[in-house]
Residue frames relative to the residue before (quaternion, step in Angstrom):
aa qw qx qy qz dx dy dz
X 1.0000 0.0000 0.0000 0.0000 0.00 0.00 0.00
X 0.6067 -0.5674 0.4131 0.3733 3.56 -1.22 0.55
X 0.6384 0.5447 -0.3394 0.4249 3.59 0.98 -0.83
X 0.5958 0.5565 -0.3648 0.4496 3.59 1.04 -0.69
X 0.6668 0.4989 -0.2980 0.4667 3.54 0.93 -0.93
X 0.6278 0.5464 -0.3410 0.4370 3.58 1.02 -0.75
X 0.7352 0.4120 -0.2571 0.4729 3.58 0.81 -0.88
X 0.5269 0.6000 -0.4259 0.4255 3.57 1.20 -0.24
X 0.6037 0.5759 -0.3501 0.4257 3.58 1.22 -0.48
X 0.5326 0.6055 -0.4179 0.4184 3.59 1.25 -0.14
X 0.0230 -0.8353 0.5483 -0.0343 3.56 0.44 1.24
X 0.6551 -0.5005 0.3846 0.4153 3.54 -1.26 0.36
X 0.6576 0.5095 -0.3116 0.4591 3.58 0.93 -0.89
X 0.6654 0.5071 -0.3032 0.4562 3.57 0.93 -0.88
X 0.6563 0.5092 -0.3063 0.4650 3.56 0.99 -0.83
X 0.6473 0.5129 -0.3187 0.4651 3.58 0.98 -0.82
X 0.6360 0.5185 -0.3273 0.4686 3.58 1.01 -0.79
X 0.6606 0.4947 -0.3030 0.4765 3.55 0.98 -0.86
X 0.6179 0.5461 -0.3368 0.4545 3.58 1.04 -0.78
X 0.6610 0.4952 -0.3038 0.4749 3.58 0.95 -0.84
X 0.6247 0.5339 -0.3383 0.4586 3.59 1.06 -0.71
X 0.7364 0.4377 -0.2284 0.4626 3.57 0.91 -0.95
X 0.8295 0.2205 -0.0765 0.5074 3.57 0.83 -0.99
X 0.4819 -0.6828 0.4319 0.3391 3.58 1.20 -0.32
X 0.7887 0.0883 -0.0558 0.6059 3.57 1.29 -0.05
X 0.5795 -0.5690 0.4443 0.3781 3.55 -1.25 0.31
X 0.5490 -0.6190 0.4308 0.3603 3.62 -1.03 0.64
X 0.4263 -0.7045 0.4975 0.2730 3.56 -0.95 0.83
X 0.7226 -0.4597 0.3002 0.4200 3.53 -1.31 0.25
X 0.6248 0.5497 -0.3394 0.4384 3.59 1.05 -0.76
X 0.6590 0.5081 -0.3053 0.4630 3.57 0.94 -0.90
X 0.6796 0.4876 -0.2996 0.4590 3.58 0.85 -0.89
X 0.6300 0.5235 -0.3324 0.4675 3.59 1.06 -0.75
X 0.6383 0.5190 -0.3241 0.4671 3.58 1.03 -0.79
X 0.6425 0.5155 -0.3191 0.4687 3.58 0.99 -0.81
X 0.6319 0.5355 -0.3278 0.4544 3.57 1.02 -0.81
X 0.6435 0.5115 -0.3206 0.4706 3.59 1.02 -0.78
X 0.6163 0.5400 -0.3430 0.4593 3.58 1.05 -0.74
X 0.6707 0.4950 -0.3013 0.4629 3.58 0.88 -0.94
X 0.6310 0.5272 -0.3348 0.4601 3.59 0.97 -0.79
X 0.6514 0.5131 -0.3097 0.4654 3.58 1.00 -0.85
X 0.6728 0.4923 -0.2980 0.4649 3.58 0.91 -0.90
X 0.6323 0.5211 -0.3325 0.4670 3.58 1.04 -0.73
X 0.6344 0.5215 -0.3265 0.4680 3.59 1.02 -0.78
X 0.6834 0.4512 -0.2693 0.5068 3.57 1.17 -0.61
X 0.4303 -0.7150 0.4404 0.3313 3.58 1.35 0.08
X 0.5588 -0.6533 0.3572 0.3651 3.56 1.13 0.81
X 0.6372 0.4308 -0.3766 0.5163 3.50 0.79 1.13
X 0.6208 0.5557 -0.3950 0.3871 3.56 -1.24 0.20
X 0.7575 -0.4370 0.2495 0.4160 3.59 -1.30 0.20
X 0.6598 0.5014 -0.3331 0.4499 3.62 0.96 -0.74
X 0.6251 0.5205 -0.3264 0.4815 3.56 1.08 -0.75
X 0.6738 0.4954 -0.3048 0.4557 3.58 0.86 -0.93
X 0.6431 0.5193 -0.3267 0.4583 3.59 0.97 -0.81
X 0.6745 0.5000 -0.2967 0.4550 3.59 0.92 -0.91
X 0.7032 0.4559 -0.2834 0.4662 3.59 0.82 -0.94
X 0.6056 0.5397 -0.3606 0.4604 3.59 1.07 -0.61
X 0.6473 0.5105 -0.3168 0.4691 3.58 0.97 -0.84
X 0.6623 0.5024 -0.3070 0.4633 3.58 0.93 -0.88
X 0.6806 0.4918 -0.2950 0.4560 3.57 0.92 -0.90
X 0.6152 0.5345 -0.3494 0.4622 3.57 1.05 -0.67
X 0.6652 0.4848 -0.2971 0.4839 3.58 0.91 -0.92
X 0.6627 0.5112 -0.3033 0.4555 3.57 0.93 -0.91
X 0.6459 0.5282 -0.3179 0.4502 3.56 0.98 -0.86
X 0.6644 0.4931 -0.3068 0.4705 3.57 0.90 -0.89
X 0.6568 0.5153 -0.3111 0.4542 3.58 0.99 -0.81
X 0.6881 0.4709 -0.2848 0.4729 3.59 0.82 -1.00
X 0.6290 0.5335 -0.3367 0.4543 3.60 1.00 -0.78
X 0.6399 0.5122 -0.3210 0.4745 3.58 0.96 -0.85
X 0.6956 0.4818 -0.2818 0.4525 3.58 0.87 -0.92
X 0.6094 0.5224 -0.3721 0.4661 3.60 1.09 -0.50
X 0.6427 0.5337 -0.3182 0.4481 3.57 1.12 -0.63
X 0.7406 0.3936 -0.2155 0.5002 3.57 1.03 -0.79
X 0.4857 -0.6583 0.4360 0.3751 3.58 1.23 -0.41
X 0.4367 0.7231 -0.4405 0.3040 3.58 1.30 -0.08
X 0.5635 0.6318 -0.3934 0.3586 3.58 1.08 -0.64
X 0.6432 0.5226 -0.3334 0.4496 3.60 1.02 -0.71
X 0.6205 0.5281 -0.3314 0.4757 3.58 1.09 -0.70
X 0.6753 0.4897 -0.2985 0.4637 3.59 0.89 -0.93
X 0.6352 0.5198 -0.3315 0.4653 3.59 1.00 -0.76
X 0.6483 0.5123 -0.3161 0.4662 3.57 1.00 -0.81
X 0.6607 0.5066 -0.3078 0.4605 3.59 0.93 -0.86
X 0.6781 0.4851 -0.2821 0.4746 3.56 1.15 -0.63
X 0.5317 -0.6354 0.4083 0.3833 3.58 1.26 0.01
X 0.6281 0.4996 -0.3316 0.4960 3.56 1.26 0.42
X 0.0715 0.8596 -0.5046 0.0367 3.62 0.82 0.93
X 0.3787 -0.6689 0.5914 0.2436 3.52 -1.19 0.70
X 0.5749 -0.5898 0.4226 0.3783 3.65 -0.93 0.77
X 0.5879 -0.6368 0.3709 0.3336 3.55 -0.86 1.03
X 0.6787 0.5108 -0.3110 0.4263 3.61 0.89 -0.85
X 0.6725 0.4757 -0.2994 0.4816 3.60 1.27 -0.15
X 0.5966 0.6483 -0.3326 0.3363 3.59 1.23 -0.20
X 0.6758 0.3967 -0.3207 0.5321 3.60 1.20 0.36
X 0.0441 0.8568 -0.5116 0.0466 3.57 0.65 1.11
X 0.3318 -0.6852 0.6064 0.2295 3.52 -1.26 0.52
X 0.2759 0.7801 -0.5121 0.2305 3.56 0.21 1.25
X 0.3692 -0.7203 0.5472 0.2131 3.52 -1.15 0.73
X 0.7534 -0.3995 0.2661 0.4495 3.57 -1.32 0.04
X 0.6423 0.5268 -0.3345 0.4450 3.60 1.00 -0.76
X 0.6580 0.5008 -0.3138 0.4666 3.59 0.95 -0.83
X 0.6486 0.5074 -0.3191 0.4691 3.58 0.98 -0.82
X 0.6473 0.5142 -0.3193 0.4633 3.58 1.01 -0.78
X 0.6277 0.5337 -0.3346 0.4574 3.58 1.05 -0.74
X 0.6667 0.4858 -0.2987 0.4799 3.58 0.92 -0.94
X 0.6491 0.5148 -0.3238 0.4570 3.60 0.94 -0.83
X 0.6372 0.5344 -0.3294 0.4472 3.59 0.99 -0.82
X 0.6867 0.4655 -0.2852 0.4800 3.59 0.84 -0.97
X 0.6325 0.5502 -0.3336 0.4313 3.58 1.06 -0.74
X 0.7178 0.4311 -0.2789 0.4702 3.61 0.81 -0.88
X 0.5847 0.5452 -0.3826 0.4632 3.61 1.14 -0.49
X 0.6680 0.4673 -0.2909 0.5008 3.57 0.97 -0.87
X 0.6317 0.5402 -0.3268 0.4498 3.59 1.05 -0.76
X 0.6179 0.5476 -0.3496 0.4429 3.57 1.03 -0.71
X 0.6375 0.5295 -0.3294 0.4525 3.57 0.94 -0.87
X 0.6720 0.4898 -0.2862 0.4761 3.57 0.93 -0.92
X 0.6578 0.5341 -0.2914 0.4439 3.56 0.96 -0.96
X 0.6970 0.4713 -0.2830 0.4604 3.58 0.81 -0.99
X 0.6936 0.4932 -0.2925 0.4361 3.58 0.80 -1.02
X 0.7948 0.3215 -0.1582 0.4898 3.57 0.78 -1.01
X 0.7195 0.4584 -0.2656 0.4491 3.57 0.83 -0.95
X 0.7829 0.3241 -0.1627 0.5055 3.57 0.91 -0.92
X 0.7382 0.4281 -0.2553 0.4546 3.59 0.50 -1.18
X 0.7615 0.3426 -0.1915 0.5158 3.59 0.88 -0.93
X 0.4632 -0.7467 0.3974 0.2644 3.56 1.30 0.09
X 0.3172 0.7687 -0.5094 0.2214 3.61 1.09 0.55
X 0.6448 0.4402 -0.3382 0.5255 3.59 1.15 -0.42
X 0.1032 0.7699 -0.6280 0.0483 3.56 -1.04 0.74
X 0.6314 -0.5948 0.3435 0.3598 3.60 -1.08 0.66
X 0.6915 0.4583 -0.2881 0.4783 3.60 1.19 -0.30
X 0.5129 0.6998 -0.3822 0.3182 3.57 1.29 0.10
X 0.6286 -0.5937 0.3228 0.3850 3.59 1.24 0.07
X 0.7798 0.2709 -0.1687 0.5387 3.59 1.19 0.02
X 0.5200 -0.6044 0.5039 0.3324 3.51 -1.26 0.47
X 0.6686 -0.4774 0.3804 0.4248 3.55 -1.30 0.22
X 0.6321 0.5473 -0.3238 0.4429 3.58 1.02 -0.83
X 0.6747 0.4879 -0.2940 0.4693 3.56 0.90 -0.92
X 0.6251 0.5304 -0.3437 0.4579 3.59 0.99 -0.76
X 0.6388 0.5164 -0.3311 0.4643 3.59 1.01 -0.76
X 0.6449 0.5032 -0.3281 0.4724 3.59 0.92 -0.83
X 0.6211 0.5440 -0.3351 0.4539 3.59 1.05 -0.76
X 0.6534 0.4968 -0.3125 0.4781 3.58 0.99 -0.80
X 0.6371 0.5212 -0.3252 0.4656 3.59 1.06 -0.74
X 0.6085 0.5452 -0.3522 0.4566 3.60 1.01 -0.77
X 0.6916 0.4801 -0.2772 0.4629 3.57 0.95 -0.87
X 0.6626 0.4782 -0.3027 0.4906 3.57 1.24 -0.30
X 0.5098 0.7035 -0.3970 0.2960 3.57 1.26 -0.36
X 0.6627 0.5647 -0.3399 0.3555 3.59 0.72 -1.04
X 0.7217 0.4242 -0.3008 0.4568 3.69 0.61 -0.93
X 0.6154 0.5406 -0.3468 0.4569 3.58 1.09 -0.71
X 0.6901 0.4905 -0.2779 0.4539 3.56 0.85 -1.02
X 0.6588 0.5079 -0.3229 0.4514 3.60 0.87 -0.90
X 0.6259 0.5270 -0.3386 0.4647 3.59 1.01 -0.78
X 0.6583 0.4996 -0.3059 0.4727 3.58 0.96 -0.88
X 0.6589 0.5309 -0.3072 0.4354 3.58 0.86 -0.99
X 0.6830 0.4743 -0.2884 0.4747 3.58 0.89 -0.92
X 0.6109 0.5490 -0.3470 0.4528 3.57 1.10 -0.63
X 0.6371 0.5141 -0.3160 0.4795 3.56 1.06 -0.79
X 0.6428 0.5199 -0.3232 0.4605 3.57 0.96 -0.87
X 0.6413 0.5185 -0.3237 0.4639 3.57 0.99 -0.85
X 0.6486 0.5218 -0.3150 0.4559 3.58 0.98 -0.88
X 0.6587 0.5012 -0.3105 0.4673 3.58 0.96 -0.84
X 0.6337 0.5249 -0.3297 0.4628 3.57 1.05 -0.76
X 0.6479 0.5165 -0.3176 0.4610 3.58 1.02 -0.81
X 0.6382 0.5337 -0.3262 0.4488 3.57 1.06 -0.77
X 0.6758 0.5058 -0.2793 0.4578 3.56 1.19 -0.61
X 0.4977 0.6659 -0.4285 0.3539 3.58 1.25 -0.19
X 0.5318 -0.6103 0.4645 0.3592 3.63 -1.08 0.59
X 0.6174 -0.5533 0.3910 0.3999 3.61 -1.13 0.51
X 0.5963 -0.5947 0.4078 0.3527 3.52 -1.14 0.67
X 0.5294 -0.6182 0.4866 0.3175 3.51 -1.15 0.72
X 0.4374 -0.7171 0.4680 0.2747 3.62 -0.63 1.02
X 0.6476 0.5186 -0.3245 0.4543 3.58 1.21 -0.40
X 0.4453 0.6986 -0.4553 0.3261 3.59 1.31 -0.05
X 0.5673 -0.5985 0.4410 0.3543 3.55 -1.05 0.74
X 0.6023 -0.5942 0.3876 0.3659 3.65 -0.99 0.79
X 0.6503 0.5452 -0.3221 0.4197 3.57 0.94 -0.81
X 0.6688 0.4890 -0.2904 0.4787 3.54 1.21 -0.61
X 0.6720 0.4973 -0.3000 0.4595 3.60 1.21 -0.44
X 0.6791 0.5336 -0.2913 0.4115 3.56 1.07 -0.74
X 0.2828 0.7387 -0.5520 0.2639 3.57 0.71 1.09
X 0.4799 -0.6886 0.4471 0.3092 3.63 -0.66 1.01
X 0.4753 -0.6489 0.5158 0.2949 3.55 -1.11 0.72
X 0.3031 -0.7955 0.4997 0.1600 3.58 -0.37 1.24
X 0.6196 0.5425 -0.3501 0.4463 3.58 1.26 -0.15
X 0.4275 0.6932 -0.4781 0.3287 3.60 1.25 -0.01
X 0.5067 -0.6778 0.4451 0.2927 3.56 -0.99 0.82
X 0.3947 -0.6866 0.5643 0.2331 3.53 -0.93 0.95
X 0.5093 -0.6759 0.4282 0.3168 3.65 -0.71 0.98
X 0.6231 0.5489 -0.3525 0.4315 3.59 1.00 -0.74
X 0.7036 0.4396 -0.2721 0.4875 3.57 0.89 -0.91
X 0.5658 0.5647 -0.3942 0.4534 3.59 1.15 -0.51
X 0.6555 0.4955 -0.3099 0.4783 3.57 0.96 -0.85
X 0.6803 0.5075 -0.2975 0.4372 3.56 0.92 -0.90
X 0.7483 0.4101 -0.2360 0.4649 3.57 0.98 -0.74
X 0.7358 0.4203 -0.2493 0.4689 3.59 1.09 -0.42
X 0.7376 0.3218 -0.2240 0.5498 3.59 1.21 0.01
X 0.6363 -0.5366 0.3802 0.4033 3.53 -1.17 0.53
X 0.5926 -0.6099 0.3974 0.3448 3.53 -1.06 0.81
X 0.5830 0.5960 -0.3793 0.4013 3.61 1.09 -0.55
X 0.6263 0.5268 -0.3486 0.4569 3.58 1.13 -0.50
X 0.6966 0.4973 -0.2686 0.4418 3.57 1.08 -0.71
X 0.6986 0.5458 -0.2924 0.3585 3.54 0.72 -1.13
X 0.6336 0.5426 -0.3737 0.4055 3.66 0.86 -0.70
X 0.6204 0.5491 -0.3442 0.4418 3.58 1.18 -0.46
X 0.6887 0.4805 -0.2885 0.4599 3.61 1.09 -0.63
X 0.1608 0.8196 -0.5272 0.1564 3.56 0.54 1.22
X 0.5749 0.5641 -0.3750 0.4590 3.57 1.27 -0.30
X 0.3815 -0.7644 0.4704 0.2210 3.58 -0.42 1.23
X 0.6400 0.5182 -0.3422 0.4525 3.61 1.05 -0.64
X 0.6252 0.5119 -0.3393 0.4816 3.57 1.10 -0.65
X 0.6298 0.5304 -0.3368 0.4567 3.59 0.96 -0.83
X 0.6873 0.4645 -0.2892 0.4776 3.56 0.87 -0.92
X 0.6314 0.5377 -0.3313 0.4500 3.58 1.01 -0.78
X 0.6589 0.4918 -0.3036 0.4815 3.57 0.98 -0.85
X 0.6222 0.5386 -0.3400 0.4552 3.57 1.03 -0.76
X 0.6726 0.4886 -0.2970 0.4697 3.58 0.92 -0.89
X 0.6223 0.5216 -0.3438 0.4717 3.59 1.03 -0.73
X 0.6424 0.5271 -0.3179 0.4565 3.58 1.03 -0.82
X 0.6810 0.4753 -0.2759 0.4839 3.56 1.17 -0.61
X 0.6648 -0.5476 0.2906 0.4168 3.58 1.28 0.09
X 0.4427 0.6805 -0.4699 0.3467 3.60 1.26 0.08
X 0.4605 -0.6235 0.5377 0.3319 3.57 -1.21 0.49
X 0.6719 -0.4779 0.3631 0.4340 3.57 -1.28 0.28
X 0.6488 0.5228 -0.3161 0.4537 3.59 0.98 -0.82
X 0.6703 0.4913 -0.2982 0.4695 3.59 0.92 -0.89
X 0.6538 0.5135 -0.3138 0.4586 3.57 0.95 -0.89
X 0.6404 0.5320 -0.3228 0.4501 3.57 0.96 -0.85
X 0.6548 0.5137 -0.3111 0.4589 3.57 0.94 -0.89
X 0.6530 0.5309 -0.3160 0.4380 3.59 0.99 -0.83
X 0.7521 0.3807 -0.2197 0.4911 3.61 0.98 -0.76
X 0.5516 -0.6599 0.3747 0.3462 3.58 1.27 0.13
X 0.5844 0.5373 -0.3922 0.4647 3.58 1.12 0.67
X 0.5138 -0.5657 0.5116 0.3927 3.53 -1.28 0.19
X 0.6511 -0.5125 0.3767 0.4141 3.56 -1.21 0.44
X 0.6599 0.5161 -0.3050 0.4528 3.58 0.96 -0.87
X 0.6499 0.5224 -0.3183 0.4510 3.59 1.01 -0.83
X 0.6652 0.4853 -0.3103 0.4751 3.59 0.92 -0.87
X 0.6328 0.5288 -0.3305 0.4590 3.57 0.97 -0.83
X 0.6490 0.5248 -0.3112 0.4544 3.57 1.03 -0.80
X 0.6628 0.5029 -0.3088 0.4608 3.57 0.94 -0.87
X 0.6598 0.4901 -0.3088 0.4787 3.58 0.96 -0.85
X 0.6303 0.5408 -0.3307 0.4482 3.57 1.03 -0.76
X 0.6601 0.4919 -0.3099 0.4756 3.58 0.97 -0.83
X 0.6128 0.5388 -0.3415 0.4665 3.57 1.10 -0.73
X 0.6377 0.5225 -0.3257 0.4629 3.59 0.91 -0.89
X 0.6708 0.5148 -0.3043 0.4386 3.56 0.87 -1.00
X 0.6537 0.5124 -0.3207 0.4553 3.60 0.96 -0.85
X 0.6504 0.5184 -0.3171 0.4557 3.57 0.96 -0.89
X 0.6955 0.4796 -0.2847 0.4530 3.55 0.81 -0.99
X 0.6268 0.5232 -0.3332 0.4715 3.59 1.06 -0.72
X 0.6505 0.5216 -0.3092 0.4574 3.56 0.96 -0.93
X 0.6843 0.4788 -0.2890 0.4679 3.58 0.90 -0.93
X 0.6343 0.5287 -0.3291 0.4581 3.58 1.05 -0.75
X 0.6369 0.5279 -0.3218 0.4606 3.58 1.00 -0.85
X 0.6724 0.4904 -0.2970 0.4681 3.57 0.92 -0.90
X 0.6307 0.5324 -0.3312 0.4573 3.57 1.08 -0.75
X 0.6375 0.5398 -0.3181 0.4484 3.58 1.02 -0.83
X 0.6867 0.4691 -0.2694 0.4856 3.55 1.16 -0.70
X 0.5154 -0.6762 0.4004 0.3418 3.55 1.28 -0.03
X 0.2837 0.7891 -0.5067 0.2001 3.58 1.20 0.42
X 0.8015 0.2947 -0.2272 0.4681 3.53 -0.99 0.86
X 0.3559 -0.7640 0.4839 0.2354 3.61 1.22 -0.35
X 0.7298 -0.4062 0.3127 0.4523 3.51 -1.31 -0.22
X 0.2717 -0.7535 0.5783 0.1551 3.53 -1.13 0.69
């Protein structure tokens, strides 16, 4: 599989370089031993349950903050290139605001989690003697997930700009031809993901099939393809994601009613 080849690029040298970038030094033996114990515990839990959710939420929060920072400085393109996953040069000077960067970072770490769990944990590619902490390995998986997520976002922006440049619709056009939904309207789920801290979002994504389905969608799969990969019907996956959206929006609305966060 292509993903196998992607994670094979996580060389010891590359991981050590990334570790120095993130922490300023290689992880000591105590840290690596602690990470190994965490992985053993998660494996005993069959990579599910509250301890698994707590660990992956912590990793995704750290990964999200890291990727978001790198999108602001432009470092993410350098890291993607070093990982053998370069973004086309003409796409590396985006005109994006904080919300757009947060959206790309969110999709990137969701896709990175899928790669990290399947290859790093389930298949045992991460090990305490490999030169990196568990956190760094997760960031490495997210870097490898960045390119397809970013290119999808970039092309979507280009499509939106092209639509904005279209001449106004002919008033004589048949109603059926005019009533096409605006594809640039903000999806409520992504609005929640980009306007609130990632910690508010991740605790809701406890369904592993939904997490994997969202990761596959972030990588460019259609809803039908993603559903088939996770062993659900398209309608079932759509239903689970819809319920997740509803819970997030209800939670955010409740907090807003209570005045959480104060004036902005």
